[in-house]
DOSE-901360 format. One record per residue (C-alpha): residue number from 1; residue in three letters; x, y, z. Coordinates in steps of 0.05 Angstrom, whole numbers. Each point is the difference from the previous one (the first is absolute). Example, Ala and Ser with C-alpha at 12.3 -4.5 7.8 and 13.67 -1.06 7.14 Angstrom:
+-----+--------+--------+--------+--------+
: num : residu :     xx :     yy :     zz :
+-----+--------+--------+--------+--------+
:   1 :    ala :    246 :    -90 :    156 :
:   2 :    ser :     27 :     69 :    -13 :
+-----+--------+--------+--------+--------+
END
This chain:
+-----+--------+--------+--------+--------+
: num : residu :     xx :     yy :     zz :
+-----+--------+--------+--------+--------+
:   1 :    met :  -1896 :   -655 :   1785 :
:   2 :    pro :     70 :     27 :    -30 :
:   3 :    ile :      4 :     57 :    -45 :
:   4 :    arg :     27 :    -25 :    -65 :
:   5 :    pro :     31 :     42 :    -53 :
:   6 :    leu :    -36 :      9 :    -70 :
:   7 :    ala :     21 :    -47 :    -51 :
:   8 :    arg :     58 :     32 :    -38 :
:   9 :    ile :    -14 :     19 :    -74 :
:  10 :    arg :     34 :    -52 :    -39 :
:  11 :    thr :     39 :     35 :    -64 :
:  12 :    ser :     19 :    -39 :    -54 :
:  13 :    ser :     78 :    -34 :     -1 :
:  14 :    arg :      5 :     17 :    -70 :
:  15 :    pro :     41 :     82 :     -5 :
:  16 :    arg :    -45 :     53 :    -28 :
:  17 :    gly :     63 :     21 :    -48 :
:  18 :    trp :    -30 :    -47 :    -56 :
:  19 :    leu :    -60 :     56 :     -9 :
:  20 :    leu :     52 :     57 :    -22 :
:  21 :    pro :     34 :    -44 :    -67 :
:  22 :    leu :    -77 :    -13 :    -22 :
:  23 :    ala :    -17 :     73 :      3 :
:  24 :    ala :     67 :     20 :    -29 :
:  25 :    ser :    -15 :    -48 :    -62 :
:  26 :    ala :    -66 :     14 :    -10 :
:  27 :    leu :     13 :     79 :     -7 :
:  28 :    val :     51 :    -20 :    -44 :
:  29 :    cys :    -51 :    -41 :    -46 :
:  30 :    leu :    -43 :     49 :     -3 :
:  31 :    ala :     49 :     55 :    -13 :
:  32 :    cys :     17 :    -29 :    -57 :
:  33 :    gln :    -60 :    -13 :    -39 :
:  34 :    pro :    -21 :     46 :    -49 :
:  35 :    pro :    -56 :     64 :     16 :
:  36 :    asp :    -64 :    -23 :    -32 :
:  37 :    ser :    -25 :     54 :    -51 :
:  38 :    gly :    -65 :     11 :     32 :
:  39 :    ala :     18 :     -4 :     75 :
:  40 :    gly :      8 :     84 :      9 :
:  41 :    glu :    -59 :     18 :    -45 :
:  42 :    ala :    -66 :      1 :     40 :
:  43 :    ala :    -58 :    -40 :    -30 :
:  44 :    pro :    -52 :     53 :    -30 :
:  45 :    ala :    -58 :     -3 :     42 :
:  46 :    lys :    -72 :    -25 :    -38 :
:  47 :    ala :    -44 :     66 :      7 :
:  48 :    gly :    -54 :    -25 :    -50 :
:  49 :    ala :     -7 :    -37 :    -70 :
:  50 :    asp :     -1 :     77 :    -29 :
:  51 :    asp :     67 :     22 :     30 :
:  52 :    lys :     45 :    -30 :    -55 :
:  53 :    gln :     79 :      5 :     11 :
:  54 :    pro :     51 :      1 :    -52 :
:  55 :    ala :     36 :    -61 :      5 :
:  56 :    pro :     72 :      5 :     23 :
:  57 :    glu :     49 :     -4 :    -42 :
:  58 :    ala :     46 :    -49 :    -12 :
:  59 :    lys :     77 :     10 :     27 :
:  60 :    gln :     55 :    -11 :    -55 :
:  61 :    pro :     72 :     -9 :     22 :
:  62 :    ala :     40 :     56 :     -8 :
:  63 :    pro :     40 :      0 :    -61 :
:  64 :    glu :     74 :    -24 :     15 :
:  65 :    ala :     53 :     51 :     -1 :
:  66 :    lys :     56 :    -22 :    -50 :
:  67 :    gln :     67 :     10 :     22 :
:  68 :    pro :     53 :     33 :    -48 :
:  69 :    ala :     56 :    -56 :    -22 :
:  70 :    pro :     59 :     10 :     32 :
:  71 :    ala :     54 :     32 :    -37 :
:  72 :    ala :     64 :    -35 :    -27 :
:  73 :    asn :     56 :      3 :     51 :
:  74 :    asp :     62 :     14 :    -28 :
:  75 :    glu :     36 :     10 :     60 :
:  76 :    phe :     -9 :    -70 :     34 :
:  77 :    ser :      5 :    -63 :    -34 :
:  78 :    ala :    -49 :    -58 :     12 :
:  79 :    gln :     59 :    -46 :     -2 :
:  80 :    pro :     38 :     -8 :     68 :
:  81 :    thr :     70 :     21 :     -9 :
:  82 :    pro :     55 :    -55 :      9 :
:  83 :    glu :     44 :      1 :     55 :
:  84 :    ala :     73 :     15 :     -7 :
:  85 :    ala :     37 :    -51 :     -5 :
:  86 :    pro :     58 :      4 :     62 :
:  87 :    ser :     76 :     17 :    -31 :
:  88 :    pro :     43 :    -45 :      3 :
:  89 :    ala :     37 :    -25 :     68 :
:  90 :    pro :     71 :     32 :      4 :
:  91 :    pro :     57 :    -33 :    -25 :
:  92 :    trp :     22 :    -12 :     74 :
:  93 :    phe :    -68 :    -36 :     16 :
:  94 :    asp :     22 :    -70 :    -28 :
:  95 :    pro :     37 :    -61 :     46 :
:  96 :    asn :     46 :     -2 :    -57 :
:  97 :    ala :     31 :     63 :     19 :
:  98 :    phe :     32 :    -23 :     57 :
:  99 :    glu :     55 :    -59 :      6 :
: 100 :    his :     -5 :    -68 :     39 :
: 101 :    val :    -75 :     10 :     28 :
: 102 :    ala :    -56 :    -45 :      5 :
: 103 :    ile :    -71 :     27 :    -10 :
: 104 :    val :    -46 :     -1 :     66 :
: 105 :    arg :    -57 :     34 :    -28 :
: 106 :    gln :    -13 :     35 :    -61 :
: 107 :    asp :    -67 :     33 :    -22 :
: 108 :    gln :    -20 :    -33 :    -67 :
: 109 :    arg :    -34 :     67 :    -12 :
: 110 :    ala :     -8 :     66 :     31 :
: 111 :    ser :    -64 :      5 :     59 :
: 112 :    lys :    -45 :     54 :     -2 :
: 113 :    leu :     -4 :     49 :     50 :
: 114 :    pro :    -63 :     46 :     23 :
: 115 :    thr :     38 :     59 :    -19 :
: 116 :    gly :     -3 :    -29 :    -75 :
: 117 :    gln :     68 :    -12 :     -3 :
: 118 :    ser :     40 :    -70 :     -5 :
: 119 :    ser :     56 :    -22 :     36 :
: 120 :    ser :     45 :    -61 :     -5 :
: 121 :    met :     46 :    -37 :     45 :
: 122 :    ile :     58 :    -48 :     -3 :
: 123 :    val :     33 :    -36 :     64 :
: 124 :    leu :     63 :    -19 :    -12 :
: 125 :    glu :     53 :    -54 :     38 :
: 126 :    leu :     72 :     34 :     -5 :
: 127 :    pro :     60 :    -54 :      8 :
: 128 :    ala :     20 :    -28 :     68 :
: 129 :    gly :     43 :     64 :     35 :
: 130 :    thr :    -26 :     55 :    -39 :
: 131 :    thr :     -6 :     64 :     55 :
: 132 :    ala :    -62 :     47 :     -2 :
: 133 :    glu :     52 :     48 :    -27 :
: 134 :    gln :     33 :    -34 :    -58 :
: 135 :    cys :    -83 :    -18 :    -22 :
: 136 :    ile :     -7 :     82 :     -4 :
: 137 :    glu :     59 :      9 :    -35 :
: 138 :    asn :    -19 :    -48 :    -51 :
: 139 :    ala :    -64 :     22 :     -8 :
: 140 :    arg :     24 :     70 :     10 :
: 141 :    ala :     41 :    -13 :    -65 :
: 142 :    lys :    -52 :    -29 :    -43 :
: 143 :    leu :    -49 :     53 :     18 :
: 144 :    gly :     48 :     55 :    -15 :
: 145 :    glu :      3 :    -26 :    -73 :
: 146 :    thr :    -57 :     31 :     -9 :
: 147 :    ile :    -22 :     47 :     50 :
: 148 :    ser :     57 :     53 :     13 :
: 149 :    asp :    -21 :     25 :     62 :
: 150 :    leu :     -2 :    -52 :     53 :
: 151 :    pro :    -16 :     18 :     83 :
: 152 :    ala :     35 :    -24 :     49 :
: 153 :    ser :    -22 :    -65 :     31 :
: 154 :    ala :    -24 :      3 :     67 :
: 155 :    thr :      0 :    -49 :     55 :
: 156 :    met :    -67 :    -29 :     22 :
: 157 :    pro :    -13 :    -20 :     76 :
: 158 :    gln :      0 :    -73 :    -16 :
: 159 :    gly :     80 :      8 :    -32 :
: 160 :    tyr :    -28 :     -2 :    -63 :
: 161 :    leu :     40 :     45 :    -53 :
: 162 :    glu :    -54 :     36 :    -41 :
: 163 :    leu :      6 :     40 :    -64 :
: 164 :    arg :    -71 :     45 :    -23 :
: 165 :    gly :     -3 :     38 :    -52 :
: 166 :    lys :    -42 :     35 :    -57 :
: 167 :    thr :      9 :     17 :    -73 :
: 168 :    asp :    -44 :     36 :    -45 :
: 169 :    thr :    -35 :    -68 :    -17 :
: 170 :    phe :     -4 :    -40 :     57 :
: 171 :    glu :     23 :    -12 :     72 :
: 172 :    tyr :     45 :    -54 :     24 :
: 173 :    thr :     23 :    -37 :     68 :
: 174 :    ile :     62 :    -45 :      7 :
: 175 :    val :      7 :    -30 :     67 :
: 176 :    cys :     61 :    -43 :     32 :
: 177 :    gly :      6 :    -44 :     54 :
: 178 :    val :     -4 :    -72 :     25 :
: 179 :    ala :    -65 :    -36 :     -4 :
: 180 :    lys :    -13 :    -62 :     27 :
: 181 :    asp :     73 :    -11 :     13 :
: 182 :    lys :     19 :     17 :    -82 :
: 183 :    pro :     22 :     61 :    -21 :
: 184 :    ser :    -53 :     35 :    -41 :
: 185 :    met :    -21 :     45 :    -49 :
: 186 :    phe :    -58 :     41 :    -15 :
: 187 :    leu :    -15 :     33 :    -53 :
: 188 :    ser :    -70 :     37 :    -14 :
: 189 :    tyr :    -26 :     62 :    -45 :
: 190 :    thr :    -63 :     37 :    -11 :
: 191 :    gln :    -22 :     36 :    -67 :
+-----+--------+--------+--------+--------+
END
């Protein structure tokens, strides 16, 4: 007669991990229950009819500690401080300041930046045949009416001319060049 192996013990196909969440939730439920008032006290043993012990006194809740009223704080107002109104746009930041241009894009309102500043931009299409040098000189003339010390223009890698600077109240950028086969001017300021 051949020797047969002992039958294997069959285990449940369910994972045993279901027990851990059940035990954890039971512990949480028990921990959240208020303690019994007599759980920590030992019950007095009955020695006889003659032994009389005084009845335990009922515990009274502790008086609540009164918090002092907060003092008036004159340094800070309960009202939120209003945001400062942005300064008006510089006079050169207007499509009407430049002759014979068409507006390609203009921000209707200033865009808020993560730094708390606001920024606005205008893209203008210039008359056909306008060079980047003529565009930047025209922009330099308009900016020169309000800004006394203008920096030199720089040539960008794409061939655009850029005029970038800063005043006490705002930073400005002017870019001139050909965009979508048309001479264009980009005006922007941040305050």
